[in-house]
C-alpha positions as CSV (number, residue, x, y, z in Angstrom):
1,M,4.3,-211.6,60.3
2,R,4.4,-209.1,57.5
3,I,0.9,-208.7,56.0
4,V,0.1,-206.7,52.9
5,H,-3.6,-205.7,52.4
6,V,-4.6,-204.8,48.9
7,S,-7.8,-202.7,48.3
8,D,-8.9,-200.8,45.2
9,C,-10.2,-198.0,47.5
10,Y,-8.8,-196.6,50.7
11,A,-8.7,-193.4,52.7
12,P,-9.3,-190.6,51.8
13,R,-12.2,-192.5,50.2
14,T,-14.7,-193.7,52.7
15,G,-17.0,-196.7,52.4
16,G,-17.6,-200.2,53.8
17,I,-14.6,-202.1,52.4
18,E,-12.0,-199.4,52.9
19,T,-13.3,-198.7,56.5
20,Q,-13.1,-202.3,57.4
21,V,-9.7,-202.8,55.8
22,A,-8.4,-199.9,57.8
23,A,-9.8,-201.2,61.1
24,L,-8.4,-204.7,60.4
25,A,-5.0,-203.3,59.5
26,R,-4.8,-201.3,62.7
27,R,-5.9,-204.2,64.9
28,Q,-3.2,-206.5,63.3
29,A,-0.6,-203.8,63.8
30,A,-1.6,-203.4,67.4
31,A,-1.2,-207.1,67.8
32,G,2.4,-206.9,66.7
33,D,2.2,-207.7,62.9
34,D,4.1,-205.6,60.3
35,V,1.1,-204.4,58.2
36,H,1.1,-202.5,54.9
37,V,-1.7,-201.3,52.7
38,V,-1.5,-201.2,48.9
39,T,-4.2,-199.2,47.1
40,A,-5.1,-197.6,43.7
41,T,-6.6,-194.7,45.5
42,G,-4.6,-191.5,45.3
43,G,-3.9,-189.3,48.2
44,H,-5.4,-185.8,48.7
45,G,-2.4,-184.4,50.6
46,A,1.2,-184.2,49.8
47,V,1.4,-187.7,48.4
48,F,-0.9,-188.7,45.5
49,A,1.2,-191.7,44.3
50,G,3.9,-193.2,46.5
51,T,4.2,-194.2,50.1
52,E,2.8,-192.3,53.1
53,T,1.8,-193.0,56.7
54,V,-1.9,-192.9,57.5
55,D,-3.1,-193.7,61.0
56,D,0.4,-195.0,61.8
57,L,0.2,-197.5,58.9
58,P,2.4,-197.4,55.7
59,V,0.1,-196.9,52.7
60,H,1.5,-197.5,49.3
61,R,-0.5,-195.7,46.6
62,V,-0.2,-197.2,43.2
63,A,-2.2,-194.4,41.6
64,V,-2.6,-192.5,38.4
65,R,-4.7,-189.5,37.7
66,L,-7.9,-190.5,36.0
67,P,-11.4,-189.0,35.5
68,L,-13.6,-189.4,38.6
69,E,-10.5,-190.6,40.5
70,L,-11.2,-194.1,39.4
71,P,-9.1,-196.6,41.5
72,I,-7.6,-198.3,38.4
73,H,-4.0,-198.6,37.3
74,P,-3.0,-199.7,33.7
75,R,0.1,-201.5,35.0
76,T,-1.2,-203.1,38.2
77,G,0.7,-206.4,37.8
78,R,4.1,-204.7,37.3
79,E,3.7,-202.0,40.0
80,V,2.2,-204.3,42.6
81,G,4.6,-207.0,41.8
82,A,7.6,-204.6,42.3
83,L,6.1,-203.7,45.7
84,L,5.7,-207.3,46.7
85,D,9.3,-208.0,45.7
86,R,10.5,-205.2,47.9
87,L,8.2,-205.9,50.9
88,A,8.6,-209.7,50.8
89,P,5.3,-210.3,52.7
90,D,4.4,-213.5,54.5
91,V,0.8,-213.1,53.2
92,V,-1.1,-210.9,50.8
93,H,-4.7,-210.3,51.8
94,V,-6.7,-209.0,48.8
95,H,-10.1,-207.3,49.4
96,A,-12.4,-207.3,46.5
97,G,-16.0,-206.5,45.4
98,V,-17.4,-207.4,42.0
99,V,-15.7,-204.7,39.9
100,S,-12.3,-204.7,41.4
101,P,-9.7,-204.6,38.6
102,F,-6.8,-203.5,40.8
103,A,-7.6,-206.2,43.4
104,W,-7.8,-208.9,40.7
105,G,-4.6,-207.8,39.1
106,S,-2.9,-207.9,42.5
107,V,-4.0,-211.5,43.1
108,R,-2.3,-212.4,39.8
109,A,0.9,-210.6,40.9
110,A,0.9,-212.4,44.2
111,T,0.2,-215.9,43.0
112,R,2.8,-215.6,40.2
113,R,5.3,-215.0,43.0
114,A,4.0,-217.9,45.0
115,V,3.2,-215.6,47.9
116,P,0.4,-217.0,50.2
117,T,-2.7,-215.1,49.2
118,L,-6.1,-214.8,50.8
119,V,-8.9,-213.2,48.7
120,T,-11.8,-211.8,50.7
121,V,-14.9,-210.9,48.6
122,H,-16.9,-208.2,50.4
123,S,-19.9,-208.2,48.1
124,V,-22.8,-210.5,47.2
125,W,-22.3,-211.8,43.7
126,G,-25.4,-211.9,41.6
127,P,-26.1,-214.8,39.1
128,I,-24.2,-213.1,36.3
129,A,-21.6,-211.1,38.2
130,A,-18.6,-213.3,37.9
131,P,-19.0,-214.4,34.2
132,G,-19.9,-210.8,33.4
133,F,-16.6,-209.5,34.6
134,A,-14.6,-212.5,33.4
135,V,-13.4,-213.3,36.9
136,A,-14.6,-216.9,37.4
137,D,-12.1,-218.6,35.2
138,A,-9.2,-216.5,36.5
139,L,-10.2,-217.1,40.1
140,A,-10.3,-220.9,39.5
141,R,-6.8,-220.7,38.0
142,W,-5.5,-218.5,40.8
143,T,-6.8,-220.9,43.4
144,R,-4.9,-223.7,41.7
145,W,-1.9,-221.5,42.0
146,G,-2.4,-221.2,45.8
147,A,-4.9,-218.4,46.5
148,R,-7.6,-219.1,49.0
149,L,-11.0,-217.6,48.6
150,S,-13.1,-216.2,51.4
151,A,-16.2,-214.1,52.0
152,V,-17.6,-212.1,54.8
153,S,-20.7,-214.2,55.4
154,D,-22.2,-217.6,54.5
155,V,-24.6,-216.0,52.1
156,A,-21.7,-214.3,50.2
157,A,-19.6,-217.5,50.3
158,A,-22.5,-219.5,48.8
159,R,-22.7,-217.1,45.8
160,I,-19.0,-217.3,45.2
161,K,-19.1,-221.1,45.3
162,A,-21.9,-221.1,42.8
163,A,-20.0,-218.7,40.5
164,V,-16.6,-220.5,40.8
165,P,-17.5,-224.1,41.5
166,R,-13.9,-225.3,40.7
167,A,-12.4,-223.0,43.4
168,G,-12.9,-225.4,46.3
169,T,-14.0,-224.4,49.8
170,V,-14.8,-220.7,50.3
171,L,-13.8,-219.7,53.8
172,V,-16.0,-217.3,55.9
173,V,-14.0,-214.4,57.4
174,P,-16.5,-211.9,58.9
175,N,-16.0,-208.2,59.4
176,G,-15.0,-207.2,62.9
177,I,-16.2,-204.8,65.5
178,D,-15.1,-203.5,68.9
179,P,-18.3,-203.9,71.0
180,D,-17.1,-201.3,73.5
181,D,-17.2,-198.7,70.8
182,W,-21.0,-199.2,70.3
183,R,-22.3,-199.5,73.9
184,V,-25.0,-196.9,74.6
185,V,-27.3,-196.2,77.6
186,P,-30.8,-196.3,76.1
187,G,-33.2,-193.5,76.7
188,P,-36.6,-194.1,78.3
189,A,-39.1,-196.2,76.2
190,D,-42.5,-194.9,75.2
191,P,-45.1,-197.6,74.4
192,T,-47.0,-195.2,72.2
193,R,-44.1,-194.6,69.9
194,L,-41.8,-196.8,67.8
195,R,-38.6,-195.0,66.9
196,V,-36.8,-196.5,63.9
197,V,-33.3,-195.8,62.7
198,S,-31.2,-196.8,59.7
199,V,-27.7,-195.9,58.7
200,M,-26.8,-196.3,55.0
201,R,-25.2,-194.9,51.9
202,M,-28.3,-193.7,50.1
203,A,-27.7,-195.4,46.8
204,P,-30.0,-197.6,44.7
205,R,-28.3,-200.8,45.9
206,K,-29.1,-199.9,49.5
207,R,-32.8,-199.4,48.6
208,T,-33.5,-196.0,50.2
209,L,-36.7,-195.3,48.4
210,P,-38.2,-198.8,49.2
211,L,-37.2,-198.1,52.8
212,V,-39.3,-194.9,53.1
213,R,-42.3,-196.8,51.5
214,I,-41.8,-199.6,54.1
215,L,-41.8,-197.1,56.9
216,A,-44.9,-195.4,55.6
217,A,-46.7,-198.7,55.4
218,A,-45.6,-199.7,58.9
219,A,-46.7,-196.3,60.2
220,G,-50.2,-196.8,58.7
221,T,-50.4,-200.3,60.1
222,L,-49.6,-199.2,63.6
223,A,-51.8,-196.1,63.7
224,P,-53.5,-194.8,65.7
225,S,-52.3,-196.6,68.8
226,V,-48.6,-196.4,68.1
227,G,-46.9,-193.6,66.3
228,L,-43.9,-194.5,64.1
229,T,-41.0,-192.1,63.6
230,A,-37.8,-192.7,61.7
231,T,-34.3,-191.2,61.6
232,L,-32.4,-192.0,58.4
233,V,-28.6,-191.4,58.7
234,G,-26.4,-191.0,55.6
235,D,-26.2,-189.4,52.3
236,G,-26.0,-190.3,48.6
237,P,-27.6,-190.0,45.2
238,E,-31.0,-191.4,46.4
239,R,-31.4,-189.0,49.3
240,A,-33.1,-186.2,47.4
241,R,-35.5,-188.5,45.7
242,A,-36.4,-190.2,49.0
243,Q,-36.9,-186.9,50.7
244,R,-39.1,-185.7,47.9
245,W,-41.3,-188.8,48.2
246,V,-41.6,-188.3,52.0
247,G,-42.6,-184.7,51.5
248,E,-45.2,-185.5,48.8
249,H,-46.8,-188.1,51.1
250,G,-47.0,-185.8,54.1
251,L,-44.5,-187.7,56.2
252,A,-41.8,-185.0,56.7
253,D,-42.8,-184.8,60.4
254,R,-42.3,-188.6,60.8
255,I,-39.2,-189.4,58.7
256,R,-36.1,-187.3,59.3
257,F,-33.0,-187.3,57.2
258,T,-29.8,-186.2,59.1
259,G,-27.1,-186.6,56.4
260,R,-23.8,-188.1,57.4
261,L,-23.1,-188.2,61.2
262,D,-19.9,-189.0,63.1
263,H,-19.6,-191.9,65.5
264,R,-20.6,-189.9,68.5
265,D,-23.8,-188.6,66.9
266,I,-24.7,-192.0,65.6
267,L,-24.4,-193.4,69.1
268,R,-26.8,-190.6,70.3
269,V,-29.3,-191.5,67.6
270,F,-29.1,-195.2,68.6
271,A,-29.7,-194.3,72.3
272,E,-32.9,-192.5,71.3
273,S,-34.2,-195.3,69.0
274,D,-36.1,-198.6,69.5
275,V,-35.3,-200.6,66.4
276,Y,-32.9,-200.7,63.5
277,V,-34.1,-201.5,59.9
278,Q,-32.0,-202.6,57.0
279,P,-33.9,-202.8,53.7
280,S,-31.1,-203.9,51.3
281,V,-31.2,-207.3,49.6
282,R,-27.7,-207.5,48.1
283,E,-26.0,-207.1,51.5
284,S,-22.9,-209.3,52.0
285,F,-22.6,-208.5,55.7
286,G,-24.3,-205.3,57.0
287,L,-21.7,-203.7,59.3
288,A,-24.0,-200.8,60.3
289,A,-26.6,-203.4,61.4
290,L,-24.0,-205.2,63.5
291,E,-23.1,-201.9,65.1
292,A,-26.8,-201.2,65.9
293,R,-27.3,-204.8,67.2
294,T,-24.3,-204.3,69.5
295,A,-25.8,-201.0,70.8
296,G,-28.8,-203.1,71.8
297,L,-31.2,-202.3,69.0
298,P,-33.3,-205.2,67.6
299,V,-32.5,-205.4,63.9
300,V,-35.2,-205.9,61.2
301,A,-33.7,-207.1,57.9
302,R,-34.2,-209.3,54.9
303,S,-33.4,-213.0,55.4
304,Q,-31.5,-213.4,52.2
305,T,-28.6,-211.2,53.3
306,G,-25.4,-211.6,55.1
307,T,-27.0,-209.9,58.1
308,S,-28.4,-213.3,59.0
309,Q,-24.9,-214.2,60.0
310,F,-25.4,-212.3,63.3
311,V,-29.2,-211.7,63.4
312,R,-31.3,-214.8,64.2
313,D,-35.0,-214.4,63.8
314,G,-36.6,-213.8,67.2
315,A,-33.2,-213.6,69.0
316,E,-31.2,-210.5,67.8
317,G,-34.1,-209.2,65.6
318,L,-36.6,-210.2,63.1
319,L,-35.9,-211.5,59.5
320,A,-38.3,-211.2,56.6
321,A,-38.5,-212.7,53.2
322,D,-39.7,-209.6,51.4
323,D,-40.7,-206.0,52.0
324,A,-44.1,-206.8,53.2
325,G,-42.4,-209.0,55.8
326,L,-40.3,-206.0,56.9
327,V,-43.5,-203.9,57.3
328,G,-45.0,-206.8,59.4
329,A,-41.9,-207.1,61.5
330,L,-41.9,-203.4,62.4
331,A,-45.6,-203.5,63.2
332,R,-45.0,-206.6,65.4
333,L,-42.3,-204.9,67.4
334,G,-44.4,-201.7,67.7
335,R,-47.3,-203.7,69.2
336,D,-45.4,-206.4,71.2
337,R,-43.3,-204.3,73.6
338,D,-42.3,-207.4,75.6
339,L,-40.7,-208.9,72.5
340,L,-39.0,-205.6,71.7
341,A,-37.6,-205.4,75.2
342,R,-36.5,-209.0,75.3
343,I,-34.5,-208.7,72.1
344,A,-33.0,-205.4,73.2
345,T,-31.9,-206.9,76.5
346,H,-30.3,-209.8,74.8
347,N,-28.4,-207.6,72.4
348,R,-27.1,-205.3,75.1
349,S,-26.0,-208.2,77.3
350,T,-24.5,-210.5,74.7
351,S,-21.5,-209.4,72.6
352,P,-21.6,-210.6,69.0
353,E,-19.3,-213.3,67.8
354,Q,-17.7,-210.8,65.3
355,A,-15.7,-209.0,68.0
356,W,-12.2,-208.3,66.9
357,P,-10.3,-210.9,69.0
358,T,-12.4,-213.7,67.5
359,V,-12.1,-212.3,64.0
360,L,-8.3,-212.1,64.3
361,Q,-8.2,-215.8,65.3
362,V,-10.4,-216.7,62.3
363,L,-8.0,-214.8,60.1
364,T,-4.9,-216.5,61.5
365,Q,-6.5,-219.8,60.5
366,A,-7.4,-218.5,57.1
367,Y,-3.8,-217.3,56.5
368,R,-2.5,-220.7,57.5
369,S,-5.0,-222.3,55.0
370,A,-3.5,-220.0,52.4
371,G,0.0,-221.4,53.1
372,V,1.3,-219.1,55.8
373,R,3.6,-220.7,58.3
374,T,3.2,-219.2,61.8
């Protein structure tokens, strides 16, 4: 079938939503679908606005030049509507966060044309998110016009249901992963060390500064019998502040910041690590945590997040209700090497349910629920 994905942001921008949309589009194209991407993100090469081919996919850039390259278009409905009239898709799959004006405008354009529309929300809505951005009433109206709502985890779906109670059932369509891309051969374990890793965009929402405080507290709890070290992968506005805190507390030899790493180097860090920690609270899914879990690392995360979709407490990792619980979970794994080894063995030997073949089957059912005839 012909599928049109709509995302405010796309390459050359990099981030969670755009990376997942690109991976999904490539998988569907490889399966034989005719896949197009529509985005408000301008190109950095020969095409700023218009159609170009990126990774063998047609990308339609509905872009205007704005300060900070904001992915917004003043005439979204008209421009996206004209594209839909020309492309005549079987389904429009809109990918949205909280502040997604281009995505929401595209939902309106699709439903006005009675095109089957699936909306996937990739963020966790807070208690005032939907009313604050005047989305709730519009979503309720669009669902009456035929759009189906989905989220990437049960946690995210529950928040949407609470914000838009008139929208009906919120489907769960998880992010996908290719397990073979994340297999590693682990290095030798050392019972006197606990090697922690985290991969994140170092922004306030991801809680980089709380993370280094958690690591410091866990290191103090484990000392002197077990030495904790940590490798923090990624970059962002909170990195300098977190590094400064680490230096001021004499932890520069224990907590290392690598900046952004490519896939190969992240695999190398995973192979040299014992446990993955995710400190964020407003996490709709946690793709980096899923990648680490697939590489065999036990995952320590907050229980209120979408990461609980693929990490069960005591099975794929340890879940905690608060930051003190994260400290306790790291300390527990540092002391109980049998538990650490058991979880790691399970993660290495058991592929997650979010592997692409399963995710594509879930999506096919979601598209049918939105009105697609296949």
